[in-house]
LOTOR-159799 format. One record per residue: z, y, x of N, C-alpha, C in turn. Coordinates in steps of 0.02 Angstrom, whole numbers, padded with zeros to 5 digits, always signed. Each point is the difference from the previous one (the first is absolute). Example, Ala and Ser with C-alpha at 12.3 -4.5 7.8 and 13.67 -1.06 7.14 Angstrom:
<recs>
+00390-00284+00660+00000+00059-00045+00000+00060+00045 -00036+00053-00018+00003+00059+00042+00037+00055-00039 
</recs>
This chain:
<recs>
+05835+05708+05278-00031+00065+00005-00074-00008-00011 -00029+00044-00042-00071-00006-00018-00032+00069+00002 -00053+00007+00038-00035+00064+00004-00039+00012-00065 +00007+00059-00028-00031+00016-00065-00075+00013+00008 -00040-00035-00041-00074+00008+00001-00024+00012+00072 +00015-00048+00043-00007+00008+00073-00069+00025+00020 -00054-00033-00025-00067+00019+00020-00015+00072-00020 +00019+00018-00061-00012+00068-00024+00040+00050+00041 +00063-00017+00013+00044+00046+00037-00025+00014+00071 -00025-00053+00033-00028+00009+00067-00062+00045-00003 -00042-00011-00051-00060+00041-00008+00018+00073-00011 +00054+00011-00036+00022+00070-00014+00026+00034+00063 +00026-00039+00047+00020+00029+00064-00061+00027+00037 -00057-00034-00008-00061+00020+00034-00036+00057-00037 +00010+00002-00067-00035+00049-00041+00046+00025-00055 +00030+00058+00011+00049+00027-00048-00031+00018-00067 -00066+00006-00003-00034+00016-00063+00008-00056-00052 +00020-00059+00024+00010-00057-00046+00067+00001-00035 +00046+00042+00024+00068+00003-00028-00003+00025-00072 +00034-00038-00044+00004+00019-00070-00061-00019-00041 -00050-00030+00030-00062-00020-00035+00000-00075-00014 -00035-00022-00052-00009-00072-00011-00045-00028+00054 +00026-00046+00041-00037-00026+00058-00007-00076-00006 -00060-00025+00013-00013-00072+00002-00023-00019+00070 +00031-00051+00028-00022-00026+00065-00037-00065-00013 -00061-00007+00026-00038-00061-00012-00074+00011+00010 -00039-00049-00022-00073+00005+00005-00026+00051-00048 -00048+00041+00022-00025+00054-00042-00053-00023-00050 -00029-00059+00011-00051-00025-00045+00031-00027-00064 -00040-00007-00051+00026-00027-00064+00023-00073+00008 -00025-00034+00051+00019-00070+00010+00066-00007+00037 +00026+00055+00027+00062-00002+00038+00062-00006-00044 +00057-00004+00033+00064-00004-00036+00048+00053+00028 +00051+00015-00039+00050+00049+00020+00051-00036+00046 +00006+00023+00062+00048-00029+00046+00068+00031-00010 +00002+00065-00014+00063+00036-00012-00016+00062-00040 +00049+00026-00036-00011+00061-00039+00063+00041-00001 -00007+00065-00008+00057+00046-00002+00035-00005-00068 +00060+00028-00003+00036+00001-00063-00036+00042-00052 -00036+00051+00023-00039+00041-00047-00055-00041-00033 -00029-00048+00038-00052-00042-00028+00029-00054-00046 +00061-00022+00016+00032-00052-00041+00014+00023-00071 +00006+00065-00010+00012+00026-00067-00058-00015-00047 -00058-00014+00029-00059-00016-00040-00008-00075-00012 +00051-00039+00022-00003-00072-00008-00034-00037+00056 -00013+00035+00056-00033-00031+00057+00052-00038+00042 -00019-00057+00028+00044-00038+00044-00042-00033+00054 +00034-00025+00053-00036-00032+00054-00034-00064-00024 -00055-00017+00033-00042-00058-00016-00042+00010-00063 +00003+00060-00030-00042+00015-00058-00072+00015+00024 -00050-00022-00037-00069+00017+00019-00008+00076+00003 -00033+00024+00053-00008+00072+00010-00038+00032-00057 -00048-00037-00028-00039+00026-00055+00044+00018-00059 +00048-00044-00016+00046+00013-00055+00047+00058+00016 +00024+00003+00063+00045+00053+00021-00033+00069-00007 -00064+00004+00020-00036+00064-00006-00011+00019-00072 -00006-00050-00043-00008+00015-00072+00065+00026-00030 +00057-00029+00023+00065+00022-00025+00018+00070+00026 -00021+00015+00062+00017+00065+00030-00061+00026+00039 -00047+00032-00035-00062+00024+00032+00013+00050+00057 +00056+00038-00004+00013+00051+00050+00035-00028+00062 +00013-00066+00002+00036-00029+00057-00041+00007+00064 +00034+00012+00056-00031+00004+00065+00001-00069+00033 -00058-00024+00022-00005-00067+00029-00009+00006+00075 +00042-00035+00038-00004+00001+00073+00000-00071+00027 -00032-00008+00057-00002-00066+00033+00066-00014+00035 +00018-00063+00004+00060-00019+00036-00010+00005+00076 +00054+00015+00035-00002+00006+00073+00056-00042+00029 -00014-00064+00015+00052-00045+00022+00028+00017+00069 -00039+00035+00040+00027+00021+00065+00058+00049-00009 -00008+00047-00047+00054+00048-00014+00058-00035-00033 -00014-00046-00047+00054-00036-00034+00041-00040+00052 -00036-00033+00045+00034-00040+00051+00041+00045+00046 -00026+00058+00018+00035+00046+00044+00066+00022-00031 -00001+00022-00062+00062+00024-00032+00047-00057-00015 -00027-00058-00018+00043-00058-00011+00038-00019+00063 -00033+00003+00057+00032-00016+00063+00053+00053+00019 -00014+00063-00015+00049+00053+00014+00064-00013-00039 -00008-00016-00064+00058-00013-00043+00037-00063+00021 -00038-00051+00020+00031-00062+00024+00043+00014+00061 -00024+00042+00045+00038+00017+00060+00064+00038-00017 -00004+00045-00049+00060+00038-00021+00052-00048-00029 -00022-00045-00043+00046-00047-00031+00031-00047+00051 -00041-00026+00046+00026-00047+00050+00052+00031+00045 -00004+00065+00010+00049+00035+00043+00066+00013-00036 +00000-00004-00067+00058+00023-00038+00040-00055-00033 -00029-00059-00010+00033-00052-00040+00006-00066+00040 +00048-00043-00019+00009-00063+00037-00054-00052-00014 -00020-00008-00064-00049-00051-00018-00046+00029-00054 -00065-00009+00009-00047+00022-00052-00058-00049-00004 -00033+00000-00058-00058-00043-00012-00056+00045-00027 -00056-00002+00033-00058+00039-00022-00043-00045-00044 +00005+00010-00066-00034-00046-00045-00072+00020-00014 -00018+00062+00015-00070+00022-00005-00008+00063+00041 -00059+00029-00002-00014+00059+00040+00044+00059-00020 +00027-00001-00062+00038+00058-00024+00067-00018-00033 +00025-00060+00012+00062-00023-00032+00045-00037+00049 +00064+00015-00002+00048-00028+00046+00064-00022-00036 +00026-00058+00020+00067-00021-00021+00047+00010+00059 +00058+00029-00012+00048+00015+00053+00067-00030-00017 +00029-00037+00046+00066-00030-00011+00053+00043+00034 +00043+00031-00041+00053+00044+00026+00069-00033-00007 +00001-00066-00006+00063-00037-00007+00047+00018+00058 +00061+00019-00018+00051+00015+00050-00001+00071+00026 -00049+00040-00021-00006+00068+00025+00047+00048-00035 +00028-00020-00057+00044+00045-00038+00059+00024+00041 +00029-00045+00041+00060+00018+00037-00015+00048+00058 -00064+00008+00017-00019+00045+00054-00028+00067-00027 -00046-00004-00047-00034+00060-00023+00004+00011-00076 -00002-00055-00038-00011+00004-00071-00073-00014-00013 -00014-00054-00035-00069-00023-00008-00044+00052-00035 +00026+00029-00053-00041+00048-00038-00014+00062+00042 +00051+00022+00037-00009+00059+00044-00052-00015+00054 +00004-00060+00030-00047-00019+00052-00071-00003-00028 -00008-00031-00058-00066-00006-00031-00028+00069-00017 +00043+00044-00025-00022+00068-00017-00024+00038+00061 +00038-00005+00054-00019+00035+00062-00065-00029+00029 -00009-00066-00007-00061-00031+00025-00060+00025-00040 +00007+00003-00066-00054+00025-00042-00017+00072+00018 +00050+00042+00011-00011+00069+00018-00035+00006+00067 +00018-00043+00047-00031+00001+00066-00074-00018-00004 -00016-00051-00040-00070-00020-00009-00040+00057-00031 +00029+00032-00050-00035+00056-00033-00012+00058+00048 +00051+00017+00039-00006+00058+00044-00048-00013+00058 -00003-00062+00025-00042-00015+00058-00072-00018-00018 -00012-00021-00063-00068-00020-00019-00030+00044-00055 +00043+00032-00040-00025+00039-00056-00019-00042-00060 +00018-00065+00002-00019-00046-00054+00059-00012-00048 -00014-00004-00065+00053-00016-00048+00017-00074+00002 +00065-00016-00005+00022-00070+00002+00061-00008-00045 +00004-00056-00034+00055-00014-00045+00038-00061+00023 +00064-00005-00021+00037-00062+00014+00047-00017-00057 +00016-00065-00004+00050-00025-00045+00049-00041+00040 +00065+00014-00008+00052-00035+00038+00040-00044-00048 +00005-00064+00017+00040-00047-00042+00019-00059+00043 +00026-00052-00033+00025-00057+00038-00055-00050+00018 -00061+00006-00027-00052-00048+00018-00070+00030-00007 -00049-00039+00021-00070+00024+00003-00028+00016-00069 +00010-00044-00048-00030+00010-00067+00024+00064-00032 +00065+00010-00003+00028+00059-00033-00020+00063+00039 -00002-00004+00066-00019+00058+00040-00073+00019-00012 -00044-00051-00006-00071+00014-00013-00009+00033-00068 +00034-00027-00051-00005+00030-00067+00028+00071+00001 +00057+00009+00034+00031+00066+00003-00045+00051+00035 -00036-00023+00052-00047+00044+00035-00054+00024-00048 -00026-00046-00040-00051+00019-00050+00027+00050-00049 +00063-00007-00020+00030+00046-00048+00015+00068+00033 +00010+00000+00066+00015+00063+00035-00062+00042+00012 -00059-00030-00003-00062+00036+00012-00014+00051-00054 -00034+00055+00016-00027+00016+00066+00050+00037+00044 -00001-00019+00064+00038+00035+00051+00074+00009-00017 +00033-00056-00016+00070+00002-00018+00039-00057+00030 +00063-00005-00019+00043-00053+00026+00050-00019-00054 +00022-00064+00002+00044-00025-00052+00047-00052+00029 +00063+00004-00017+00051-00047+00023+00027-00040-00059 -00007-00066+00003+00025-00044-00052+00064-00032+00026 +00058+00019-00027+00064-00025+00024+00008-00075-00011 +00041-00032+00042+00016-00070-00009+00028-00012-00070 -00023-00052-00032+00026-00018-00066-00036+00033-00058 -00046+00048+00015-00035+00034-00055-00075-00020-00003 -00018-00052+00037-00071-00019+00005-00029-00019-00069 +00036-00041-00037-00026-00022-00066-00007+00059-00048 +00049+00044+00000-00003+00058-00045-00058+00046+00019 -00013+00006+00065-00057+00041+00022-00066-00030-00022 -00007-00065+00006-00064-00033-00015-00013-00009-00075 +00052-00010-00039-00007-00022-00069-00046+00043-00044 +00001+00067+00003-00043+00039-00045-00073+00006+00024 -00015-00026+00059-00067+00009+00028-00049-00052-00027 -00064+00017+00004-00053-00047-00021-00003-00060+00047 -00018-00058-00028-00007-00060+00042-00054+00008+00053 -00045+00049-00009-00051+00014+00051+00031+00021+00066 +00061+00026-00002+00033+00026+00060+00023-00056+00047 +00004-00062-00026+00025-00055+00041-00054-00023+00049 +00014-00001+00065-00048-00029+00047-00015-00072-00019 -00062-00020+00004-00025-00067-00018-00027-00002-00071 +00015+00049-00042-00028+00000-00068-00067+00035+00001 -00054-00040+00005-00067+00027-00002-00026+00004-00071 -00066+00013-00006-00029+00010-00066+00007-00061-00045 -00016-00059+00028+00003-00061-00042+00071-00014-00023 +00048+00005+00046+00070-00013-00018+00024+00052-00050 -00020+00063+00011+00021+00053-00045-00024-00014-00071 -00064-00017-00008-00027-00012-00067+00030-00062-00032 +00015-00050+00041+00032-00061-00027+00070+00017-00027 +00038+00038+00039+00068+00018-00021-00003+00047-00061 -00048+00045-00001-00006+00045-00058-00018-00040-00063 -00040-00053+00008-00016-00042-00059+00061-00037-00026 +00052-00005+00042+00064-00031-00021+00048+00053-00027 -00023+00062-00003+00043+00054-00025+00044+00031+00052 -00013-00014+00064+00041+00028+00054-00032+00063+00026 +00035+00056-00004-00025+00064+00023+00044+00030+00054 +00065-00003-00009+00048+00029+00047+00033-00054+00042 +00023+00020+00060+00033-00046+00045+00064-00028-00032 +00032+00040-00042+00062-00022-00033-00010-00066-00038 -00057-00006-00032-00016-00062-00038-00004-00059+00048 -00031+00009+00058-00004-00054+00050+00070-00019+00024 +00043+00050+00009+00068-00013+00024+00038-00045-00049 -00015+00008-00064+00038-00037-00052-00031-00067-00016 -00060-00014+00026-00034-00063-00015+00029-00056+00044 +00003-00062-00026+00021-00057+00043-00052-00010+00055 +00023-00011+00061-00046-00009+00056-00045-00061-00012 +00026-00051-00036-00039-00060-00013-00062+00016-00042 +00006+00048-00045-00057+00019-00041-00056+00030+00042 +00019+00045+00045-00050+00030+00044-00032-00052+00046 +00040-00048+00022-00027-00054+00043-00051-00041-00039 +00014-00014-00063-00046-00039-00041-00066+00037-00010 +00003+00066-00005-00059+00040-00013-00039+00017+00064 +00037+00017+00053-00031+00025+00061+00007-00046+00060 +00031-00058-00009+00009-00046+00056+00053+00026+00048 -00008-00015+00065+00050+00020+00050+00006+00076+00004 -00055+00036-00014+00003+00073+00002+00046+00028-00053 +00011-00038-00054+00043+00022-00053+00071+00013+00024 +00026-00045+00041+00068+00007+00026+00004+00060+00047 -00052+00011+00041-00001+00056+00047-00001+00066-00039 -00042+00004-00051-00004+00062-00040+00066+00013-00037 +00031-00053-00025+00065+00008-00034+00052+00029+00048 +00001-00026+00062+00048+00025+00049-00014+00074+00016 -00064+00017+00010-00017+00069+00015+00020+00046-00058 -00011-00023-00062+00019+00040-00058+00075+00013-00002 +00039-00047+00027+00073+00007+00001+00025+00031+00065 -00046+00025+00040+00020+00034+00062+00023-00047+00055 -00023-00063-00003+00019-00050+00050-00058-00012+00048 +00011+00011+00063-00053-00010+00050+00034-00006+00069 -00002-00060+00028+00031-00011+00065-00051-00001+00057 -00061+00023-00013-00052+00001+00051+00021+00046+00057 +00001-00023+00062+00021+00043+00055-00055+00049+00021 +00020+00053+00033-00047+00046+00032-00023-00033+00065 -00065-00013+00005-00027-00034+00058-00014+00051+00055 +00030-00008+00059-00013+00048+00055-00074+00007+00013 -00021+00062+00007-00072+00015+00004-00028-00013+00070 -00059-00031+00002-00038-00005+00062-00074+00005-00018 -00036+00041+00037-00070+00013-00015-00046-00047+00038 -00039-00039-00036-00050-00042+00032-00060+00044+00017 -00020+00000+00063-00053+00045+00023-00069-00031-00005 -00004-00067+00002-00065-00032-00003+00006-00070-00028 -00058-00028-00018-00003-00067-00027-00065-00030+00026 +00003-00062+00025-00060-00029+00030-00002-00075-00011 -00060-00027+00009-00010-00072-00003-00061-00017+00042 -00002-00061+00026-00058-00022+00039-00009-00075-00009 -00059-00024+00016-00015-00071-00006-00038-00024+00061 +00024-00056+00029-00034-00033+00056-00038-00060-00027 -00064-00003+00014-00042-00055-00027+00011-00064+00040 -00006-00057-00035+00005-00065+00033-00054-00009+00053 -00059+00027-00015-00054+00000+00048-00034+00068-00001 -00017+00025+00059-00029+00067+00005-00065+00003-00040 -00015+00060-00027-00056+00006-00047-00037+00066+00008 -00063-00001-00021-00040+00061-00007-00026+00005-00072 +00027-00040-00044-00021-00001-00071+00025+00065-00033 -00047+00046-00010+00019+00066-00028+00028-00006-00071 -00027-00044-00040+00026-00009-00068+00073-00023+00002 +00014-00047+00045+00068-00025+00007+00047+00054+00026 -00023+00038+00050+00041+00053+00029+00017+00054-00052 -00051+00020-00038+00011+00053-00049+00043-00023-00058 -00009-00064-00020+00042-00025-00055+00074-00003+00022 +00011-00016+00064+00069-00001+00026+00029+00071-00001 -00040+00049+00022+00024+00069+00001+00014+00026-00070 -00043-00017-00048+00011+00022-00070+00064-00031-00027 +00010-00066+00012+00060-00034-00024+00063+00031+00030 -00002+00015+00065+00059+00031+00032+00013+00070-00027 -00054+00037-00012+00008+00068-00026+00030-00001-00070 -00025-00046-00042+00028-00007-00067+00075-00017+00003 +00018-00045+00044+00069-00021+00007+00045+00059+00021 -00022+00037+00050+00040+00057+00024+00003+00055-00053 -00055+00012-00035-00001+00052-00052+00049-00018-00055 +00002-00063-00019+00048-00022-00051+00071+00010+00024 +00013-00016+00064+00067+00007+00027+00023+00073+00000 -00044+00046+00020+00023+00070+00001+00007+00028-00071 -00042-00022-00046+00009+00021-00070+00066-00027-00027 +00015-00062+00018+00061-00032-00024+00062+00036+00027 -00007+00030+00059+00056+00037+00030-00002+00074-00018 -00048+00019-00042-00006+00070-00019-00020+00045+00057 -00049-00023+00040-00020+00039+00059-00075+00012+00000 -00020+00048+00043-00070+00017+00011-00013+00002+00075 -00062-00012+00019-00017+00003+00072-00052+00054+00012 +00001+00028+00061-00052+00049+00017-00033-00016+00067 +00013-00060+00026-00031-00019+00064-00014-00075-00001 -00063-00019+00015-00020-00070+00000-00023-00019+00071 +00022-00059+00023-00021-00025+00065-00030-00070-00009 -00057-00012+00030-00032-00066+00000-00001-00026+00072 +00019-00063+00008+00006-00031+00066-00043-00063+00003 -00035-00010+00056-00035-00064+00011+00016-00024+00071 +00003-00065+00008+00010-00030+00066-00056-00051+00011 -00038+00010+00055-00055-00045+00014+00025-00065+00031 -00046-00048+00008+00019-00066+00025+00027+00003+00071 -00018+00052+00038+00025+00008+00068+00065+00040+00002 +00030+00011-00060+00064+00035-00009-00006+00076+00011 -00060+00024+00007-00010+00072+00003+00013+00028-00070 +00046+00049-00005+00022+00025-00065-00021+00073-00010 -00026+00016-00059-00021+00068-00016+00028+00021-00067 +00019+00064-00006+00024+00027-00063-00033+00068-00012 -00005+00018-00064-00022+00067-00018+00038+00019-00063 +00011+00065-00008+00037+00022-00059-00030+00064-00028 +00021+00015-00062-00025+00060-00034+00054+00027-00045 +00003+00067-00004+00045+00033-00047-00037+00009-00067 +00036-00011-00054-00030+00008-00067+00050+00038-00044 -00022+00020-00058+00046+00030-00049+00048-00054-00023 +00062+00018-00014+00050-00049-00020-00023-00040-00061 +00006-00065+00005-00022-00044-00055+00033-00068+00006 -00005-00039-00054+00019-00070+00002-00050-00041-00040 -00061+00027-00007-00052-00031-00042-00042-00049+00041 -00006-00061-00026-00040-00051+00034-00070+00024+00016 -00034+00028-00051-00071+00015+00009-00011+00054+00054 +00046+00047+00006-00006+00051+00052+00014-00030+00068 +00053-00040+00005+00021-00029+00064-00050-00051+00025 -00027-00041-00045-00048-00052+00021-00063+00032+00029 -00024+00053-00033-00060+00035+00025+00011+00026+00071 +00058+00029+00012+00015+00028+00067+00009-00055+00052 +00033-00055-00020+00010-00057+00047-00068-00028+00021 -00046-00007-00047-00067-00025+00017-00035+00048+00048 +00005+00065-00013-00031+00049+00045+00028-00005+00070 +00066-00008+00006+00031-00004+00066-00019-00065+00035 -00007-00054-00037-00021-00063+00031-00071+00007+00029 -00045+00030-00038-00069+00010+00024+00001+00043+00063 +00047+00046+00003+00004+00045+00058+00026-00036+00062 +00050-00043-00009+00033-00032+00057-00035-00064+00023 -00037-00033-00046-00033-00063+00018-00068+00015+00030 -00002+00012+00065-00061+00021+00034-00031-00054+00043 +00039-00049+00023-00024-00045+00053-00032-00063-00026 +00006-00014-00064-00030-00060-00031+00021-00063+00036 +00061+00000+00026+00028-00061+00030+00042-00037-00051 +00018-00062+00018+00045-00039-00043+00067+00036-00007 +00025+00001-00062+00064+00033-00014+00054-00051-00012 +00057+00012+00031+00058-00044-00005+00049+00023-00053 +00007+00067-00008+00052+00028-00044-00023+00066-00031 +00019+00012-00062-00009+00065-00032+00066+00022-00031 +00010+00066-00004+00062+00025-00029-00010+00068-00032 +00045+00017-00046-00001+00064-00035+00071+00028-00001 +00005+00066+00011+00066+00033-00002-00005+00064-00040 +00050+00011-00044+00007+00064-00035+00061+00036+00030 -00008+00063+00017+00056+00037+00028+00005+00070-00031 +00046+00041+00025+00015+00066-00029+00017-00008-00074 +00044-00048-00015+00018-00014-00069+00047+00053-00027 -00010+00018-00064+00046+00044-00035+00016-00030-00068 +00057+00019-00028+00018-00023-00066-00041+00035-00054 -00014-00035-00053-00037+00030-00056-00019-00053-00050 +00021+00008-00063-00016-00051-00051-00075-00003-00009 -00027-00061-00011-00072-00011-00001-00034+00042-00054 +00031+00004-00061-00034+00033-00054-00007+00075+00010 +00033+00029+00050-00004+00072+00009-00041+00020+00060 -00037-00046+00029-00038+00020+00059-00076-00005-00009 -00022-00026-00056-00072-00008-00010-00029+00064-00029 -00005+00052+00041-00019+00065-00026-00071+00002-00028 -00042-00044+00024-00070+00002-00022-00021-00064-00037 +00046-00045-00012-00018-00062-00034+00013+00005-00075 -00034-00042-00037+00006+00002-00072+00061-00039-00024 +00018+00012-00062+00055-00038-00030-00017-00074-00001 -00064-00016-00012-00022-00070+00000+00013-00033+00067 -00014+00035+00055+00010-00028+00067+00075-00012+00013 +00042+00047-00021+00072-00008+00009+00025-00061-00037 -00022-00008-00063+00022-00057-00040-00024-00066+00030 -00060+00001+00029-00026-00060+00033+00045-00021+00058 +00018+00048+00043+00044-00015+00056+00069-00024-00023 +00026+00033-00051+00066-00020-00026-00001-00071-00027 -00055-00018-00035-00006-00068-00028-00006-00051+00057 -00040+00016+00051-00007-00046+00056+00066-00010+00037 +00037+00054+00009+00063-00004+00036+00053-00039-00040 -00002+00007-00066+00047-00039-00041-00014-00075+00008 -00063-00019+00003-00018-00070+00010+00022-00024+00068 -00008+00043+00051+00021-00020+00068+00075-00008+00005 +00038+00044-00033+00073-00005+00002+00023-00064-00034 -00036-00020-00053+00021-00058-00039-00023-00066+00032 -00061+00000+00028-00030-00063+00024-00013-00002+00075 +00019+00053+00037-00013+00001+00072-00055+00049+00017 +00001+00024+00064-00047+00054+00018-00072-00024+00006 -00012-00065-00005-00069-00026+00002-00026-00017-00070 +00039+00018-00052-00019-00018-00068-00065+00034-00022 -00011+00062+00022-00060+00037-00017-00031+00026+00065 -00064-00017+00011-00034+00023+00061-00072+00018-00015 -00028+00044+00040-00072+00012-00005-00037-00063+00023 -00059-00009-00028-00038-00060+00015-00013-00007+00075 -00016+00056+00033-00017-00003+00071+00060-00022+00042 +00061+00018-00021+00059-00019+00039+00016-00074-00007 -00031-00033-00050+00009-00071-00009-00057-00040+00031 -00045+00036+00034-00055-00033+00034-00062-00007-00043 +00000+00032-00060-00058-00003-00044-00041+00064+00007 -00065-00006-00012-00044+00057-00001-00028+00009-00069 -00009+00062-00021-00031+00015-00064-00076+00001+00010 -00035-00045-00033-00073-00004+00008-00033+00019-00066 -00053+00040+00004-00036+00021-00060-00073-00021+00007 -00031-00019-00056-00070-00022+00000-00043+00058-00026 -00050+00019+00039-00046+00053-00019-00062-00032-00031 -00011+00009-00066-00057-00034-00033-00067+00030+00020 +00000+00060+00031-00063+00032+00017-00030-00027+00064 +00043-00022+00047-00027-00027+00061+00020-00073+00012 +00039-00028-00046+00019-00069+00006+00049-00017+00055 +00034+00053+00026+00045-00010+00057+00074+00006-00022 +00043-00034+00037+00072+00006-00011+00029+00048+00051 +00037+00050-00025+00027+00052+00043+00076-00008+00008 +00023+00015+00059+00072+00000+00014+00019+00073+00015 +00039+00034-00046+00018+00070+00012+00044+00007+00060 
</recs>
């Protein structure tokens, strides 16, 4: 089950004047990006993660609104509660998407009937449009949901998975991103039917281990289970020093490194935080914490700035410190590329590149200089002094 243009739909609940209009959710400046857009805006070729400057050029009459993650989180939680009350097993894969396992329910209710009634209940209680695809596995159900949009439903009977998938574009297959799509198109592959007919060994030679996975998905084969959902409410880390210290450079570099690590973890899990806590423990074991609410984010530069502010606030006694810690709480689901309402496309690409390196080489593969214990020093030729920012 997938909520249709979720951010736009929630905004329309708050402001009915947006109904039927081309709407863009994201940063209003030219440096911002489109986080979500209505179907009316998509007719102009606009899509999520597009630079806002280009989107406004494609559709000058589009209405631009800021994202409101508190409202998104509120409605996401309402829908999660409705689903949890009605089905045996579900997996919340993002703030607006759910996988539901109805295995064995046919003999009691009828799976399609149950799914239809659940969709109707969500619509009547929230006023939000939602679509679903019902099939024997996750891949086919996800593709079917996309085909059912906007605000529809689709049932793919057992044994008809390949026939359903075959006429569709290879773009419809989960895991086929831009690079894979262009590579396959350069081989003359446009429709899923062609992938179905190709030897799996050929795809493996071209795409490596992903080739076999994509071949299986193209043929409607997916044994991935629905993982029972559990919401992580917070994420934290702390460090106890071998010897107590008052070295501010050391303390701040530790805090920056911990913040970077936690920020990468929540981005990797597709989450955002709105509450930061900083903890210090003095040499006499006296422990102090302070926290602050912020706008939902998973950006290092925003989180590091706030962590430093909180440390300055809580570190009052100038005594030896034994331990420091950082905690992110009030977590909500949300893909990283759709939450940077005021950041530039360049900043998004920088974070994505850094995270790819961390996933491949470990979370310490890329770090800010200060988190590695280094300081950036600049020489001022006018006064002959070296400055530490």
